[in-house]
SETOR-229558 format. One record per atom (N, C-alpha, C): residue in one letter; x, y, z. Coordinates in pm, whole numbers, plus 50000, padded with zeros to 5 digits. Atoms other than C-alpha are relative to their C-alpha. Example, Ala and Ser with C-alpha at 12.3 -4.5 7.8 and 13.67 -1.06 7.14 Angstrom:
<sites>
A500894988150000A512304955050780A500905012050000S499184988149994S513674989450714S499235010950073
</sites>
This chain:
<sites>
M501425002050020M514225030348374M499674985149992T500325014250006T513844993848462T498774996650083K501165002749915K510974997048713K498795007449946L501234994350053L507435002748590L498894999850104F501214999349920F504295013648772F498864995549910V501145004950077V501154995548656V498745002950081G501224996049929G497835011148755G498754995949928N501335003050051N494115006748697N499824985149976L500115014550012L494334969148752L498704995150064S501175006449943S491354946948822S500364994150136Y499765005749867Y491034936349186Y499984984749997Q500035014650013Q490444900649063Q501254994549934L498775004450064L493824899248887L500914993250103T499105007049909T496104873449049T501455003449967E498584997250022E499854876449088E500554991949883E499565008550112E500354847648844E499585006049866E500464993650124E498244865048577E500775012949972F499224987750012F500114897348642F501394996949945R498675004350048R503454879348592R499944995649854E500135004950137E502234862248273E499855011449900T500204988550087T501244896048128T501345006349961F498734993050022F504814909348159F501184991049963Q498835008650020Q507074878848126Q500424998649854N499645001050142N506974879147744N500905011449955Y499234988350041Y508834912447740Y501434999950054G498635000949950G511974901747926G500054993450137N499775006549871N513454887948245N499545009450112I500534992049890I511514900748546I500894998450122K499135000049882K513764910248835K499164999750128E500894999349883E510984918649082E498605003849955L501394997450033L507204919149069L499225001550129R500794997849879R504814933149328R498615004749960L501384996750030L501024933849303L499285003150131L500824996349884L498874952349557L498554998749957Q501335003350052Q495534935849483Q498925009150056N501044991949939N493474955849729N500125014849965K499814986150042K494854988349582K499815001849850G500194999050144G494574980349211G501215004849922F498794996550074F498184986849116F501134990850039G498845008349972G501574970449108G501255005849937F498714995950054F505224973349011F500674988149935V499235010350069V507354953748767V501385005749973E498634995750026E511134956248754E500664989949909F499335008550098F513024942548456F501515000950017D498545000049997D516704933248423D500595010449906S499454990650099S517174955248118S499035011449972E500794988250034E515994989548017E499194997949872E500695002750126E515044977047670E498704992250025S501195007949967S512624951547817S498915008750060A500964991149936A510964977848034A499385009549899K500494990650101K510645001947742K499024993149906K500875007550089K509114975247518K498664996950068A501235002949925A506584965047788A499175012750016L500694987349985L505715001547847L499265003949873E500604996150127E505055008447480E498854990949958E501005009450050E503044976947413E498844997550096L501055003349904L501054972847734L499225011950053N500734988349951N500045008447819N498695001349923G501334999150062G496295010147751G499414986549963K500515013450033K495954972447698K498984995950105E501065004349909E492804957547847E500324986350059V499795012549929V493274930448109V498874998750102K501145002749911K490244915748289K499025011750004G501014989650011G487984943548165G500445014150035R499504986749966R490224973048263R501255003149919K498824995950076K492754992648060K501135003650096M498854997549913M496144991348232M500645013349967R499194987950019R498115023148282R501424996350040V498615003749975V501825015648251V500865012349979E499094988650009E504425042348319E501244997450083V498755001549926V507935046248455V499735003250148A500204997849857A507925042948834A500865011750046K499284988549947K508915074549017K500434997050143L499565001649862L510915075649336L499045007250092R500894993949902R508805082849639R500725011350071E499404988449934E509485117249778E499794998950151S500174999849856S510115120550148S499105011750035R500974989849963R507345140150312R500315005450138E499834993649871E507635164950593E498704998350078P501235001049922P505195160750881P499195012949991R500874988350013R502215184050856R499835006950134E500244992149879E501605211851103E498634997050059N501385001949954N497845206751124N499554985849976N500395013950014N497585169351157N498854997350096R501175001749914R494125161051286R500074987750089Y499875012149919Y495325128251435Y501015001650113R499064997649891R497825144051673R499265000450132S500634998749870S497165143552044S499785014750030Y500374986249973Y495575175152174Y500495004250138G499604994149872G497025197052447G500984991350076S499065007549917S498805180952736S499394987250054R500615012549954R496435151752781R500874988149962N499235012050027N498275119152810N499054988250007F500995010650004F495935091552698F500564986550042N499405012849965N498395063852778N500234998450148S499715000649858S498835072253142S498734997150079R501155003649917R496405054653373R500275002850147N499654997549861N498205064553689N499515013550049S500454986849958S496755099353693S498524999250039G501375000249949G493645096653911G499374986349992N500755012650004N491025069753945N499394997849863Y500655003250126Y489595052253646Y499214987350017Q500835012049996Q487025025553582Q500714988749928Q499415011850064Q488364991053510Q498954989249997R500995010550015R486154963553380R500594986850048S499565012949949S486444930653560S499974989749888P499995009750108P487484902753321P499024988650020R500875011449973R485204877353494R498525003649995S501404996250000S482014897253509S499825012749918G500304988050076G480304925153326G499935012550087F500114988649909F480404947553632F501295008050002S498834991349987S482704977153668S500375001050147R499564997749862R484774982453976R500975011749998R499114988649992R486655012854090R501344995150053R498655004249961R490385007354111R500495009250109E499484992149890E491995018554432E501475003149977S498614995850020S495265037854429S500884994450108
</sites>
């Protein structure tokens, strides 16, 4: 239990402020802040440091938001879904331009020209 998940972070929190929040609890092995997502991860060298940070910082307010600190869980591998709406449909091949004529825009003018096979 040396890696912690830290959620509900302010989007204005910088990586330096994030580090300063946790460095008093022990030697930080790795720190990762995803600012645009509002969460991050902190990995400590020792389990005692991680446990102390978890107990003292969970629910603490930083930049107007109460942090949620918990033990990081391993990411489960996911199986591909059967009904993925982003899959290609049928036998259409959208990458193939060699099947039939298509309109190609001339790079020098705004006019379209028909490409000859």
